C-alpha positions as CSV (number, residue, x, y, z in Angstrom):
1,M,238.6,-87.0,195.8
2,F,241.9,-85.1,196.2
3,N,241.0,-82.8,193.4
4,H,237.7,-82.0,195.1
5,W,239.5,-81.2,198.4
6,M,241.9,-78.8,196.7
7,N,239.2,-77.2,194.5
8,P,236.1,-77.1,196.7
9,A,233.0,-75.1,196.0
10,I,232.5,-72.2,198.3
11,F,229.6,-69.8,199.0
12,Q,230.6,-66.2,198.1
13,D,229.3,-64.9,201.4
14,S,231.7,-67.2,203.2
15,V,234.6,-65.7,201.3
16,E,233.4,-62.2,202.3
17,F,232.9,-63.1,205.9
18,L,236.4,-64.7,206.3
19,N,238.1,-61.9,204.5
20,Q,236.3,-59.1,206.5
21,S,236.1,-60.8,209.9
22,T,237.6,-58.9,212.8
23,I,237.5,-62.0,215.0
24,P,240.2,-64.7,214.6
25,V,239.1,-67.6,212.4
26,Y,241.0,-70.9,212.6
27,I,240.4,-73.8,210.2
28,L,240.5,-77.2,211.8
29,S,240.5,-79.9,209.1
30,N,240.9,-83.7,208.8
31,I,242.2,-83.0,205.3
32,D,246.0,-83.0,204.7
33,R,247.7,-79.6,205.1
34,A,248.8,-79.3,201.4
35,D,245.2,-79.9,200.2
36,I,243.6,-77.3,202.6
37,L,246.4,-74.8,201.7
38,E,245.6,-75.2,198.0
39,A,241.9,-74.7,198.7
40,I,242.6,-71.5,200.7
41,K,244.9,-70.2,198.0
42,L,242.3,-70.9,195.3
43,H,239.6,-68.9,197.2
44,Q,242.1,-66.3,198.5
45,L,240.8,-66.7,202.1
46,S,242.2,-64.9,205.0
47,V,242.3,-66.9,208.3
48,K,244.3,-66.7,211.5
49,D,245.7,-70.2,211.3
50,I,245.1,-73.7,210.0
51,I,245.3,-76.9,212.1
52,T,245.2,-80.2,210.3
53,S,245.1,-83.8,211.3
54,E,248.7,-84.1,210.1
55,D,249.7,-81.4,212.6
56,V,248.3,-83.1,215.6
57,K,248.5,-86.7,214.5
58,S,244.8,-87.2,215.2
59,Y,241.5,-86.8,213.5
60,K,238.3,-85.1,214.7
61,P,236.3,-86.0,216.8
62,R,239.2,-86.9,219.0
63,P,240.2,-84.0,221.3
64,E,243.8,-83.4,220.1
65,M,242.9,-81.0,217.3
66,F,240.5,-79.0,219.4
67,E,243.0,-78.9,222.3
68,H,245.7,-77.6,220.0
69,A,243.4,-74.9,218.6
70,L,242.5,-73.7,222.1
71,K,246.2,-73.7,223.1
72,I,247.4,-71.6,220.1
73,S,244.5,-69.3,220.2
74,G,244.8,-68.6,223.9
75,L,241.1,-69.0,224.3
76,A,239.0,-71.0,226.6
77,S,236.4,-73.5,225.3
78,N,233.5,-71.1,226.4
79,E,235.0,-68.3,224.2
80,V,234.8,-70.3,221.0
81,I,232.2,-71.2,218.4
82,H,233.0,-74.2,216.2
83,V,231.2,-74.3,212.9
84,G,231.3,-77.6,211.2
85,D,229.7,-79.7,208.5
86,S,229.9,-83.2,210.1
87,L,227.8,-84.3,213.0
88,S,230.1,-87.2,213.8
89,S,233.4,-85.4,213.7
90,D,232.9,-81.6,214.0
91,I,229.8,-81.3,216.2
92,A,230.4,-84.4,218.4
93,G,234.1,-83.5,218.9
94,A,233.5,-79.9,219.7
95,N,230.6,-80.7,222.1
96,K,232.9,-83.1,224.0
97,M,235.4,-80.2,224.4
98,G,232.7,-77.9,225.7
99,L,232.7,-75.6,222.6
100,K,229.6,-73.9,221.4
101,V,228.7,-75.5,218.0
102,H,226.9,-74.5,214.8
103,G,226.4,-77.0,212.1
């Protein structure tokens, strides 16, 4: 499983979007920091910042990760779109924080 997290498949248009985006993109992940950093390095992604469950000592859908992201970005919940792949952690957690979501 760890190998999968460090070497995930990715859609090429996602790479292009992240590397050409003029809006700040933050990655919020329940995966450990070292694993997500390895995946970002593998795909040569450009993002504003990464927040992991290790950083905030909490897992999505709990609010701590979303609260930390809002704090460091300086944005309000109504200025953010959260894109996630999990209904129970990403979508549910972001909804509780008042973020717009896309799954």
